[in-house]
C-alpha positions as CSV (number, residue, x, y, z in Angstrom):
1,X,0.0,0.0,0.0
2,X,1.7,3.2,-1.2
3,X,-1.0,6.0,-1.1
4,X,-1.1,8.3,2.0
5,X,-3.3,6.9,4.7
6,X,-3.7,3.5,3.0
7,X,-5.1,0.9,5.3
8,X,-7.1,-2.2,5.7
9,X,-9.8,-2.8,8.3
10,X,-10.1,-5.9,10.4
11,X,-13.3,-6.3,12.4
12,X,-13.0,-8.9,15.3
13,X,-16.4,-10.4,15.8
14,X,-17.0,-13.0,18.5
15,X,-20.2,-15.0,18.8
16,X,-20.2,-15.1,22.6
17,X,-21.0,-11.9,24.5
18,X,-21.4,-11.6,28.2
19,X,-24.1,-8.9,28.1
20,X,-25.9,-9.4,24.8
21,X,-26.1,-12.8,23.3
22,X,-24.9,-13.2,19.7
23,X,-24.9,-9.4,19.3
24,X,-22.8,-9.5,16.1
25,X,-25.8,-11.0,14.3
26,X,-28.4,-8.7,15.9
27,X,-30.7,-7.3,13.2
28,X,-30.3,-3.6,12.5
29,X,-32.6,-2.3,9.7
30,X,-32.6,-5.7,8.0
31,X,-28.9,-6.6,8.2
32,X,-26.7,-8.1,11.0
33,X,-24.9,-5.6,13.1
34,X,-21.4,-6.8,11.9
35,X,-22.5,-6.0,8.3
36,X,-23.4,-2.5,9.3
37,X,-20.0,-2.1,10.8
38,X,-18.3,-3.5,7.6
39,X,-20.3,-1.0,5.5
40,X,-19.0,1.9,7.6
41,X,-15.5,0.5,7.3
42,X,-15.8,0.3,3.5
43,X,-16.8,4.0,3.5
44,X,-13.5,4.8,5.1
45,X,-11.7,4.1,1.8
46,X,-10.0,1.0,3.2
47,X,-8.2,-1.1,0.6
48,X,-9.9,-4.2,2.1
49,X,-12.3,-4.9,5.0
50,X,-12.2,-8.3,6.7
51,X,-14.3,-9.7,9.5
52,X,-12.3,-12.0,11.8
53,X,-14.5,-14.4,13.7
54,X,-14.5,-17.6,15.7
55,X,-18.0,-18.7,14.7
56,X,-19.4,-20.3,11.5
57,X,-22.7,-18.4,11.6
58,X,-21.0,-15.0,11.6
59,X,-18.6,-16.2,8.9
60,X,-21.5,-17.3,6.7
61,X,-23.6,-14.1,7.3
62,X,-20.6,-11.9,6.3
63,X,-20.0,-13.9,3.1
64,X,-23.7,-13.9,2.2
65,X,-23.8,-10.1,2.4
66,X,-20.8,-9.8,0.0
67,X,-18.1,-9.0,2.5
68,X,-14.8,-10.8,3.3
69,X,-14.4,-13.0,6.3
70,X,-11.9,-15.4,7.8
71,X,-12.0,-17.9,10.7
72,X,-9.8,-17.4,13.7
73,X,-9.2,-19.4,16.8
74,X,-11.8,-19.3,19.6
75,X,-9.3,-19.0,22.5
76,X,-8.0,-15.5,21.9
77,X,-8.1,-13.5,25.1
78,X,-8.1,-10.1,23.4
79,X,-9.3,-8.5,20.1
80,X,-5.7,-7.5,19.4
81,X,-4.7,-11.2,19.4
82,X,-7.5,-12.0,16.9
83,X,-6.4,-9.1,14.7
84,X,-2.8,-10.4,14.8
85,X,-3.9,-13.9,13.7
86,X,-5.9,-12.3,10.9
87,X,-2.8,-10.3,9.7
88,X,-0.8,-13.6,9.7
89,X,-3.4,-15.4,7.6
90,X,-3.6,-12.5,5.2
91,X,0.2,-12.5,4.8
92,X,0.4,-8.7,5.4
93,X,3.8,-7.0,5.0
94,X,5.2,-5.4,8.2
95,X,4.6,-1.9,7.0
96,X,0.9,-2.3,6.3
97,X,-1.5,-0.4,8.5
98,X,-4.3,-2.4,10.0
99,X,-7.3,-0.6,11.7
100,X,-9.1,-2.6,14.4
101,X,-12.8,-1.6,14.2
102,X,-14.9,-3.2,16.9
103,X,-17.8,-5.4,15.6
104,X,-20.3,-3.7,18.0
105,X,-19.9,-0.1,16.6
106,X,-22.4,0.1,13.7
107,X,-22.5,3.9,14.0
108,X,-18.7,4.5,13.8
109,X,-17.6,7.4,11.6
110,X,-15.7,6.4,8.4
111,X,-13.8,9.7,8.9
112,X,-12.6,8.5,12.3
113,X,-11.3,5.3,10.8
114,X,-9.4,7.3,8.1
115,X,-8.1,9.7,10.7
116,X,-6.6,7.0,12.9
117,X,-5.0,5.3,9.9
118,X,-3.6,8.7,8.6
119,X,-2.2,9.5,12.1
120,X,-0.2,6.3,12.1
121,X,1.1,6.9,8.6
122,X,2.2,10.4,9.5
123,X,3.9,9.3,12.8
124,X,6.6,7.0,11.5
125,X,8.1,6.5,14.9
126,X,4.8,5.1,16.3
127,X,3.7,1.5,16.3
128,X,0.0,2.2,17.2
129,X,-2.4,5.0,16.6
130,X,-5.6,5.7,18.4
131,X,-8.0,8.7,19.0
132,X,-9.4,10.9,21.7
133,X,-11.6,13.9,22.2
134,X,-11.6,16.8,24.7
135,X,-13.3,16.4,28.1
136,X,-15.4,19.4,29.0
137,X,-17.3,18.3,32.2
138,X,-16.2,17.4,35.7
139,X,-18.3,14.2,35.8
140,X,-16.4,12.6,32.8
141,X,-13.0,13.6,34.2
142,X,-13.8,11.9,37.6
143,X,-15.7,8.9,36.1
144,X,-13.5,5.7,36.3
145,X,-15.4,4.2,33.4
146,X,-14.2,7.1,31.2
147,X,-10.6,6.2,30.1
148,X,-8.4,9.3,29.9
149,X,-5.2,9.9,28.0
150,X,-2.4,12.4,28.6
151,X,-0.4,13.6,25.5
152,X,3.0,14.9,24.9
153,X,3.8,17.9,22.6
154,X,4.0,15.7,19.5
155,X,0.7,14.0,20.1
156,X,2.0,10.7,21.6
157,X,0.3,9.1,24.5
158,X,2.1,9.6,27.8
159,X,-0.3,7.5,29.8
160,X,-3.9,6.1,29.8
161,X,-5.8,6.0,33.1
162,X,-9.2,5.6,34.6
163,X,-8.2,8.3,37.1
164,X,-8.5,12.0,36.2
165,X,-5.3,13.0,34.3
166,X,-4.1,15.7,34.5
167,X,-5.7,16.4,37.8
168,X,-6.6,20.1,38.2
169,X,-5.7,20.3,41.9
170,X,-6.0,24.0,42.6
171,X,-8.9,24.6,40.4
172,X,-11.0,21.8,41.8
173,X,-10.2,22.9,45.4
174,X,-11.7,26.3,44.6
175,X,-14.6,25.2,42.3
176,X,-16.0,21.6,42.4
177,X,-18.7,22.3,39.7
178,X,-16.6,23.0,36.6
179,X,-13.3,22.3,34.9
180,X,-10.8,25.1,34.4
181,X,-10.4,26.6,30.9
182,X,-7.6,25.1,28.9
183,X,-7.3,21.8,30.9
184,X,-5.6,19.3,28.5
185,X,-7.8,16.4,29.5
186,X,-8.9,13.9,26.8
187,X,-11.3,10.9,26.7
188,X,-9.8,7.9,24.9
189,X,-11.7,6.5,22.0
190,X,-11.3,2.8,21.6
191,X,-10.2,2.5,18.0
192,X,-6.7,1.4,17.0
193,X,-4.4,1.3,14.0
194,X,-1.4,-1.0,14.1
195,X,1.6,-1.6,11.9
196,X,1.3,-5.3,10.9
197,X,4.9,-5.9,12.2
198,X,3.9,-4.7,15.7
199,X,0.8,-7.0,15.7
200,X,3.1,-10.0,15.4
201,X,5.3,-8.7,18.2
202,X,2.6,-7.7,20.6
203,X,1.5,-11.1,21.9
204,X,5.1,-11.9,22.9
205,X,5.3,-8.8,25.1
206,X,5.2,-9.4,28.8
207,X,2.1,-8.0,30.4
208,X,2.7,-4.9,32.6
209,X,1.6,-4.5,36.2
210,X,0.0,-1.1,35.4
211,X,-2.0,-2.8,32.6
212,X,-3.4,-5.3,35.0
213,X,-4.3,-2.7,37.7
214,X,-5.9,-0.2,35.3
215,X,-7.4,-3.0,33.2
216,X,-6.2,-1.2,30.1
217,X,-4.5,-3.4,27.5
218,X,-2.8,-0.5,25.6
219,X,-0.5,0.2,28.6
220,X,1.5,-2.8,27.7
221,X,2.9,-1.1,24.6
222,X,3.8,2.0,26.6
223,X,5.5,0.1,29.3
224,X,7.7,-1.6,26.7
225,X,8.6,1.7,25.2
226,X,6.5,1.7,22.0
227,X,4.9,4.9,20.9
228,X,1.2,5.4,20.4
229,X,0.1,8.4,18.3
230,X,-3.2,9.9,19.3
231,X,-5.5,11.8,16.9
232,X,-7.5,14.5,18.7
233,X,-11.1,14.8,17.3
234,X,-13.5,17.5,18.2
235,X,-16.5,15.4,19.1
236,X,-17.3,12.2,20.8
237,X,-18.2,9.3,18.5
238,X,-21.5,7.5,18.7
239,X,-21.5,4.8,21.4
240,X,-21.3,1.2,20.6
241,X,-23.6,-1.7,21.5
242,X,-23.1,-3.4,24.9
243,X,-26.7,-3.9,26.1
244,X,-30.2,-4.4,24.8
245,X,-30.9,-0.8,25.4
246,X,-27.9,0.2,23.3
247,X,-29.2,-2.0,20.5
248,X,-32.6,-0.3,20.5
249,X,-30.9,3.1,20.5
250,X,-29.0,2.1,17.4
251,X,-32.0,0.7,15.7
252,X,-33.9,3.9,16.3
253,X,-30.9,5.8,14.8
254,X,-31.0,3.7,11.6
255,X,-34.8,4.0,11.4
256,X,-34.7,7.8,11.6
257,X,-32.0,8.0,9.0
258,X,-34.1,6.2,6.4
259,X,-35.7,8.4,3.7
260,X,-39.4,8.8,4.1
């Protein structure tokens, strides 16, 4: 791939789901959710879009709707490991950029996919790229379910945390209701682009203690000294599907978007 921002998309799609059974196949406006994700990925201008799955029903559904799929092992502990197996099966060269788009994000912006791929292409020293958007409210900063990222002056991740970083000590001591102007606090968006060479290395890296305590897989790369480029977007992306309520919200969104 030689053109600027060239990339392929791999969508990991497991059949099992702890909170919503077989959600990859959940119907959204007449198509399985994983197909809706693949359609968004195609709109990003990807050179190829592959669904990497561990289940025959998902594989068959993807193929029936005209998309590409491959079978991967069922025992992968992380989506990154499934992406790495897919890259091996596809025989990707080490320099190719692979964007991991989660299979439960049917409203993901194609521009966000492009932006993350472009960020990795432009940061030759980075092995991974991801994204974030500014935090503007105190509740998000203090919420441990909102993952924060601190950046250096070149747009690389310094650290990811569930704790508020940076912590505006003096400002919060004076005013508990609002954040100070100019606070460089960002919410992490869980989309990643990888160089294929790093994907093959990642599974051999020793897990880091901070990764285990924060429950944030990306900290392993930082702990071992690999750089993560972070694209800053202005707005939060649409939320993915974790629950039945999320699924109904997405179905309403697709229904409202249909022409009358």
